[in-house]
C-alpha positions as CSV (number, residue, x, y, z in Angstrom):
1,M,-85.1,130.4,-84.9
2,V,-82.0,132.1,-86.5
3,P,-78.5,130.6,-86.7
4,L,-76.1,131.7,-83.8
5,L,-72.9,129.4,-84.2
6,T,-71.6,127.0,-86.7
7,I,-69.0,124.5,-85.6
8,A,-67.1,122.7,-88.6
9,S,-65.0,119.6,-87.9
10,F,-62.8,120.9,-91.1
11,E,-61.9,124.2,-92.4
12,W,-62.1,122.8,-96.0
13,D,-62.2,119.7,-97.7
14,G,-59.0,118.2,-96.5
15,G,-57.0,117.9,-99.6
16,E,-59.4,115.7,-101.6
17,L,-59.0,118.1,-104.6
18,R,-62.9,118.6,-104.5
19,G,-63.0,122.0,-103.0
20,W,-60.6,124.8,-102.1
21,A,-57.9,125.2,-99.6
22,P,-56.4,128.7,-98.6
23,Y,-53.2,129.5,-100.8
24,E,-50.8,129.4,-98.1
25,D,-51.8,126.0,-97.1
26,R,-52.1,124.3,-100.5
27,D,-48.9,122.3,-100.4
28,A,-49.8,120.9,-97.1
29,A,-53.4,120.3,-97.9
30,Y,-52.8,118.5,-101.2
31,A,-49.7,116.5,-100.0
32,A,-50.1,112.8,-100.1
33,S,-50.1,112.3,-96.4
34,H,-49.9,114.3,-93.3
35,R,-48.3,113.3,-89.9
36,A,-51.0,111.7,-87.8
37,G,-53.5,114.0,-86.4
38,L,-52.2,117.2,-88.1
39,S,-54.3,117.7,-91.0
40,P,-54.1,121.5,-92.0
41,A,-57.9,121.3,-92.8
42,Q,-58.5,120.5,-89.0
43,P,-56.0,122.8,-87.0
44,T,-58.2,122.8,-83.8
45,K,-58.5,119.1,-83.9
46,V,-62.2,119.5,-83.2
47,E,-64.5,116.8,-84.6
48,V,-68.0,117.1,-84.5
49,G,-70.2,113.6,-84.9
50,S,-68.5,111.6,-87.8
51,T,-66.9,114.8,-89.4
52,D,-70.2,116.8,-89.4
53,N,-70.9,120.4,-88.8
54,M,-73.1,121.4,-85.9
55,Q,-75.5,124.6,-86.0
56,L,-76.6,126.3,-83.1
57,Y,-79.8,128.3,-83.1
58,V,-81.6,130.8,-80.9
59,C,-85.1,132.6,-80.9
60,P,-84.6,136.3,-81.6
61,V,-87.9,137.1,-80.1
62,S,-87.6,135.6,-76.5
63,P,-84.4,134.6,-74.9
64,E,-86.5,132.2,-72.7
65,H,-87.1,129.9,-75.6
66,P,-84.5,127.0,-75.6
67,H,-81.9,127.0,-78.0
68,T,-81.8,124.0,-80.6
69,D,-79.1,122.6,-82.7
70,R,-78.6,120.6,-85.8
71,I,-75.8,118.3,-86.7
72,Q,-75.4,117.5,-90.5
């Protein structure tokens, strides 16, 4: 199985100063608060599980093999 797609709940750490944020979004990312539901780290507002990432895998040898997924 090889990775096909990763769906992330957040684009970066959400401003907890543990990771990075894009330069143009740093002021908003590191602000003390955000308007409800408008975190700059989550512009699509898609959340997988409990803020996890979902990865989809496919078989490169045979398209008949079922896809599989992993949430972490």
